[in-house]
Each structure stands twice: as structure tokens, then as C-alpha cells.
N, C-alpha and C positions, 0 to 999 in steps of 0.2 A: 337690793333689799325691797320685799315685799310691801305693799302700803297698807295690805288687808291680809291677816291671818287666812291660813288654808290648814286646818289641823284633822288629821287624822284622828278616826273613831274607832277603838278596838273594843268588841262586845265580850266579856267575860262570862262565862259558864259551867262549873263544876272544875273549875281549873284550868278551862281550857279557851282558847277564844273561837268564836262561833261568829258566823253572819247569816243576820235574817233577813226574813220577807216581809212587810207588814206588820211586824214583830211577830210572825205564827212561823212557818218552814225555815228551818236552819241549815249551814252548813257547815260541818267543821275546816277550821283555817288553820290552828296550827297552836304550839306550845307559845305562850305569852313571852318568856324569855327571849327564845330564839328570834319569835318575830320584832320585839324589841329593840333586839343587837341590830337588823335590819335599816331600822327606822332610823338608828342611831348612825348607820353609815351614810344614810340618805340626807342627813343632817337636817330632820326635821326641828322645826322650833317649838311645836308643844303637841301634847297629844293626851285624849279621853281615854278613859279607860271605865265601862261602865258594866258591872254587875247586873245581868239581866233578872237572875234567879233571887237576888240576895233579900231584896222588897219582898218581891210576891211570897217566898215561901216563909220570909222571918226568920232568914240569917242572919248575921254577921259578917260584916267583911273578914277577908280571908290575911289577915295581917302579916302571915308569915309569907304569903306568898306576896305582897305587896312590897315588902321589903326585899324581897329578890328582886322583883320587878324596879325598883328603884335603883338599889346597886348596879342595875343592868344600864340606867337611861342617863342622856348627859343632860335631856330636854326637861323643860317645865311638864309636870304630870297634872293630869285632873282625874279624881276618882269619883264616881259616885256608884249608888248601891249599898243598901244597908244601913247608912247612918242617920241613926235616929236620936242621938243624945250627942251633946258637946264632948262627953269623954271619948265617944268613938270618933270622934271629927279631931280630936287630939290625936289619937292615936295613929290614925291616917297621915297628918300633919308629921308627925314622930318618923313615920315610917319613910318620907323623902317628897312626900307629894305637895304640890305648890297650893292645890285647889281642893274645892269639895265640889260636887253637884250632888245637888238636893232635889228629889221628884216626890215620891210617895210621902217621904216624911214630912216634907214640907207642907202639903197637901194636909194632913192629919195634923201637922202640929206647928202653924205658920210662925210661931215663936222662936222655935228653933233657928230660921234663917237670921233672926236678931241675936240670937245668942252667940251663934257662933260668927257673925258679923264684928259683933259688940268686940269681941276679944282676940278674935284674928285678923280684923278689919274687911271691906265689902268687896275688897279687890280680890278674897279668897274662898266667896262663898258664889257658885254659879247656879240660879234656879233653870232646873231644866223642865222643860214644859213639852210634854206629848200631845197632839191632837189628832182628832178623826172626826170625819165628817158624818153625818149623819143622811140617809135617803134622799133628805130634803135639803141637805146641803148645809144642815146648821154644824157649827163647829164647835165642838167641847173638847174640854180638856180629860184626859186619860191617867191614873197611875198604875201600878204593881203591873210592868210589862205590857200595857194596855188593855189588863182585865178589867180596871173598875172604872166607871165615868162617874165625874165630877160635873154639878149643874153651876156651870161657871165657863164663862169665856175663854179664851186663852189673852184677849188684849186685857181683860179684866183682872186675871191672875198675873199676868204680867206688871201691872201697873202696882199690883197689892205688892209682888214681889219688890218692885224697887224704893216703896212706900218702909217696906220691913228691913231692908238694908242689903238685899243682893246686888253683885257689881256685875252680873252680866246673866243675859239668859240665851240658855242653850234651845232652841227651838224644834222641834222634828215632827215633822208631818208624817203619821203613822201610813195614811194612805199609800204615800209616795215613798216610802222606804223602802231600799232594795230595789227600788223597780229598775232604775238607770232611766226612768223619764222626764226628770227635771225637777226642779224645785216648785214648789205651791207658792210663787210669787203674791198673790191675793193676801196670803196666811201671814207670811212675812211683813207684808206691808202693813196690815193690820196691828199687826204687835208694834213693829218699829216705830208707826206714826204716835204712839202714848206712852213711849217711854224714852227717858235720858240716857240709857244705858247701852252697851253693846249688844249687838242681837246676832246668834251665830245661827245660820240656817243650816237645817240640819234634815235629809231625807230627799232622795231623788236623784243626787247628780248621774250625770251617766259618761257627760263629755265636758271639755273645756267651755263650749258656749253655756252650759246651763251654769258654770261657776260666775261667766260674765254679765251674764242674764241677772242673778239674782243680786250680785253685788253692785250692779249698773243702776238697776231697775225696783227693787225694794225698800232699799234704806238699811239692808243689812249690813254689819260691820266686819263678820267674818264668816266660812265656810267652814263646814264639818262633812267628811268625806267618810264614807265607809266601803261600800262595794268598789268603789274606783281605785282604794289603796291597796283591797286584798284579792281583786282577782285581774287576771290579764284582759280581761272585755267580756261584756255581757254575754250570758251561758258560757264561759270557759274556765278550765281550771285557777286553782290560787298562784298566783303570784303578787307578793307583799310590795309594792312598790309606791312610788309619789311622783306626782307629775314635774314635768323639768323646769326648773325655777325660772330657766328664760321665757319658758311658755305662759307659765303664771305673771310674768311680769307684764306681757302684753295684756293681759286680761284684768288685772289687778289696779 
């Protein structure tokens, strides 16, 4: 049994799975349902499905697809993308998902965090925070798939999210995402030290040592993996996989 969670993150775009690099260039990965079947066989404990277009273009979640996906899955599922109201959150939960991740909609309407948390419980709401550094090294929060900058630091926004009622933080480094270069430990530390919530580090994982570092040195409670679970290795082809649990036990 792993003491800390290792969670695959799958990115959804126009009904297909893709993998981005720094929220820009993307590769086609495959069909969502077929991919989820593989993760079932790999006995993954939890999984994120994030629609990277829904909020950016103002589209609703694809509820029919979410129902198909949840029918295929045995593990708890988290969905993010296009959830702009309590009613949409209800439909996601009714589709078979256990948690929702709020990003753009939470920044535009912070009370939505409280509204959903009051109805379904804080454990059902994850605040997804996407962060990018300026040329001068200043950390800023971004929304709408990295297209819109907000004048708030990730640490302040995370603390505010906790006050509003979210139960976890998904913290993504845009600069590291898809690079295989390791997590931004300083970013994770800054956020983890100001909240009493689980912080899920995302963006940059490329090898087991990176997982060990972020869990051992930053205060992260969990790790989210993208490239490592959809590619054979860096600059190689698609291969849906999950690190061997015996190896993970050695680092977590």
C-alpha cells in the first residue's frame, strides 16, 4: 500500500486524449475509454481527467463522454473543465465522478468553491492552480489553459481556496509541464507551507527520483503524472503505463 498517492493526469481535447508541453504544443494520445481500460488493468488508485478546451472556449463538459468513461472505470475519478455552476457539478457527480477540479471558474467566481463544497463536502472539491514564472521570476496564477494571467500569487490563492472550502490543491507548473525536467520544488514549498490541505504536485515528472524529491523535500502530499504515464520515455512513442508499485514503495 502506497503511503502517498501517485495519480495519472489525462488531458481531454475534442473528445480525444492529448499531452501538452508547457500548455502549448500537444500530441495525440488515444481514445479516452480505451486508455482508461488500460489504467484499470494497471490497478491505478485514482485518476484526473482534465478538459483543456472547455473553459478556454466556453464549452460545457461532455456529459455523455463522462458517463461512458465512468462506466469503464473502477477507480475514483476527478473531472475538471467547464464546470461553472453547482448544477454542472451535480451532473458530473451524477455521471460517476467522485471529485471535481475547479480552475478558471473558481478564479472568476470564488463562491463556486463554497457552493459545491457545502453541497457535496470539501473532499469533493479540488482547487486546480496553474502557475507560471515571469522573466523576473515572479510567480503568477493563470487560467483558461494558461491564456489568462491573474494578479495573485499561487500561495495567496491556495490559502484563499482553503478558506472558501476546497479539500485539495492540484498545483501545476506551466513552465515544467511536459518537460520531464523535474518538479518546481520551490513553488510546491511556497504553497504547501501556507495551507493545511493535501497539495498534489504536477508538472515536470520524468523519473522516479523526481517523485522522491518532491514528496520528500517540498511538503507535497501526492504527485500527479502526465508524460510518464502516456509515453515510453522522453521523445519516444505513446505507451500507456504506470510505475511499478514496488518501485514506488521505495520512494514514497
